[in-house]
C-alpha positions in Angstrom: 0.0 0.0 0.1 1.1 3.3 -0.9 2.1 5.7 1.9 1.2 9.0 -0.1 -2.1 10.0 -2.1 -2.8 9.8 -5.7 -4.5 12.5 -7.4 -5.8 10.7 -10.6 -7.3 12.9 -13.4 -9.0 12.0 -16.7 -8.1 14.5 -19.6 -10.5 17.2 -20.7 -12.5 16.7 -23.9 -10.6 16.4 -27.5 -11.6 17.0 -31.1 -12.2 13.4 -31.3 -14.5 13.1 -28.3 -16.4 16.2 -29.7 -16.8 14.3 -33.3 -17.6 11.1 -31.4 -14.6 9.0 -32.6 -12.4 6.6 -31.1 -9.0 7.9 -29.9 -7.6 4.8 -28.4 -3.9 5.4 -27.8 -3.5 8.1 -30.5 -0.7 10.2 -29.4 -2.0 13.6 -30.5 -5.5 14.9 -30.3 -5.6 18.3 -28.9 -8.3 19.7 -26.3 -11.0 21.3 -27.5 -12.4 24.8 -25.4 -14.4 22.6 -23.5 -11.4 20.5 -22.7 -9.3 23.6 -21.6 -12.3 24.6 -19.5 -12.5 21.2 -17.9 -8.7 21.3 -17.2 -9.3 24.4 -15.7 -11.9 23.4 -13.6 -10.0 20.2 -12.1 -6.8 22.6 -11.3 -9.2 24.9 -9.5 -10.7 22.0 -7.5 -7.0 20.8 -6.8 -5.8 24.3 -5.7 -8.8 24.6 -3.3 -7.9 21.1 -2.1 -4.2 21.3 -1.7 -3.3 25.0 -1.9 -0.4 26.4 -3.5 2.8 24.7 -4.5 1.8 21.4 -2.6 4.6 18.9 -2.7 3.1 16.7 -5.4 5.1 14.7 -8.3 3.8 15.1 -11.5 3.1 12.1 -13.7 1.0 12.0 -17.2 0.2 9.5 -20.0 2.5 10.7 -22.9 -0.2 11.5 -24.9 -0.7 15.1 -25.8 -4.1 15.5 -24.8 -3.0 14.5 -21.1 0.3 16.5 -21.1 -2.3 19.7 -22.3 -4.4 19.1 -19.4 -1.5 18.5 -17.0 -0.2 22.0 -18.1 -3.4 23.7 -17.2 -3.7 22.0 -13.7 0.0 22.8 -12.9 -0.4 26.2 -13.6 -3.3 26.3 -11.0 -1.3 24.9 -8.2 2.1 26.8 -9.0 3.9 23.5 -10.2 6.7 23.6 -12.9 4.8 21.5 -15.9 8.6 20.7 -16.9 9.3 18.6 -13.9 6.5 16.1 -15.0 7.4 12.6 -15.9 5.4 11.4 -19.0 4.9 7.6 -19.1 3.7 5.4 -22.2 2.4 3.0 -19.5 -0.2 5.3 -18.7 -1.8 5.9 -22.2 -5.2 4.8 -23.3 -6.2 1.5 -24.5 -5.0 0.6 -27.9 -7.9 0.1 -30.3 -6.3 -1.4 -33.3 -8.0 -1.0 -36.5 -11.0 0.3 -34.6 -8.9 3.4 -33.6 -10.0 6.7 -35.3 -13.1 5.1 -36.5 -16.4 7.0 -36.0 -18.5 5.6 -33.2 -21.9 5.6 -35.2 -20.3 3.8 -38.3 -18.5 1.2 -36.3 -21.5 0.4 -34.3 -23.5 0.2 -37.6 -20.9 -2.2 -38.7 -20.1 -4.5 -35.8 -22.9 -3.7 -33.3 -22.3 -2.1 -29.8 -18.8 -1.5 -28.9 -19.7 -1.3 -25.1 -19.4 -4.1 -22.8 -22.8 -4.3 -21.1 -21.3 -5.3 -17.9 -18.8 -2.7 -17.2 -19.7 0.1 -19.4 -16.2 0.2 -20.8 -15.2 -0.2 -24.3 -15.0 -3.6 -25.9 -11.5 -4.4 -27.3 -11.2 -4.4 -30.7 -10.2 -7.8 -32.4 -6.6 -6.7 -33.0 -6.5 -4.0 -30.0 -5.2 -4.3 -26.7 -6.8 -6.3 -24.0 -7.6 -5.3 -20.6 -5.4 -7.8 -18.7 -2.6 -6.2 -21.0 -3.7 -2.7 -19.5 -3.6 -4.2 -16.0 0.0 -5.7 -16.7 1.4 -2.4 -17.9 -0.3 0.2 -15.0 0.9 -2.6 -12.6 4.4 -2.5 -14.0 4.3 1.5 -13.6 2.9 1.2 -9.9 5.7 -1.4 -8.9 8.2 0.9 -10.2 7.1 4.0 -8.4 5.4 2.6 -5.4 8.1 3.4 -2.7 7.8 7.2 -3.8 6.3 8.3 -0.4 4.5 11.5 -1.4 1.5 12.6 -3.2 1.4 12.6 -6.8 -0.9 13.9 -9.7 -1.5 11.4 -12.7 -3.4 12.4 -15.6 -4.6 9.6 -17.8 -7.3 8.6 -19.7 -10.9 7.2 -19.4 -10.4 3.4 -19.8 -6.9 3.2 -18.5 -7.6 5.3 -15.6 -10.5 3.1 -14.7 -8.2 0.0 -14.9 -5.6 1.6 -13.0 -8.3 2.9 -10.1 -9.7 -0.7 -9.9 -6.0 -2.1 -9.5 -5.1 0.6 -6.6 -8.6 0.0 -4.9 -8.5 -3.9 -5.3 -12.0 -4.2 -7.1 -12.9 -7.6 -8.3 -12.2 -8.7 -11.9 -15.0 -8.2 -14.3 -15.4 -11.8 -15.8 -16.1 -9.8 -19.3 -13.2 -8.0 -19.1 -10.8 -10.2 -17.5 -9.6 -7.4 -15.3 -10.6 -5.2 -12.4 -11.8 -1.5 -13.3 -13.5 1.3 -11.6 -16.5 3.1 -12.6 -16.2 5.0 -15.8 -16.1 8.9 -14.8 -17.0 11.9 -17.2 -13.9 13.7 -18.9 -12.4 16.4 -16.3 -13.1 14.4 -13.5 -10.4 14.1 -10.6 -10.2 11.5 -7.9 -7.9 10.7 -4.7 -6.6 7.3 -3.8 -5.7 7.2 -0.3 -5.0 3.8 1.6 -6.4 1.9 -1.2 -10.0 4.0 -0.9 -11.3 6.5 -3.7 -12.5 10.0 -2.9 -13.9 12.1 -6.0 -12.5 15.5 -5.9 -14.1 17.1 -8.8 -16.8 15.5 -11.3 -16.1 16.8 -14.8 -19.0 17.4 -17.3 -17.3 15.7 -20.2 -18.9 12.3 -21.9 -18.1 8.8 -21.5 -16.6 6.8 -23.0 -13.5 8.8 -24.5 
């Protein structure tokens, strides 16, 4: 069990989200104005909770939309974005040949792409599986678990659900083969302390990403 607190944020809305396209692990899908506003709201909420210049370590998915969100949040709490640690193990689920497709077109072709039990995306035939996401986020946790302080982690809709599920010890969804927490709207921020989760700010974005 980690000694510090983990503040885990889901990035703000992007141009793909607004167009209802599957992003998956696409590296560069920029934020919309709504996405910047959501990042502003999370930054303000974190500043209200922690104050200025808190002793946070900054972590982020290496995707541009996560790093953009972190830039706004870091400004609110007076921390240096350049001190952040981007990590590929925090990126979104890889959607294979479904990546970049419009939801409506894909659903017309293959049917629902949402797992009815968990409410999360169904893996594509050639995409990343949920146990594979568990493996990579667990590897990140193992490598960083000894850090005793608090940290801010900017992630994505599906990958953050898996990380939160792992960190809070949730049971495995049989349909996914992995633990996963409830999905939260874009622009949401939670805190995990001692294996328990608290919502700090509930965003107004859409799910799934």
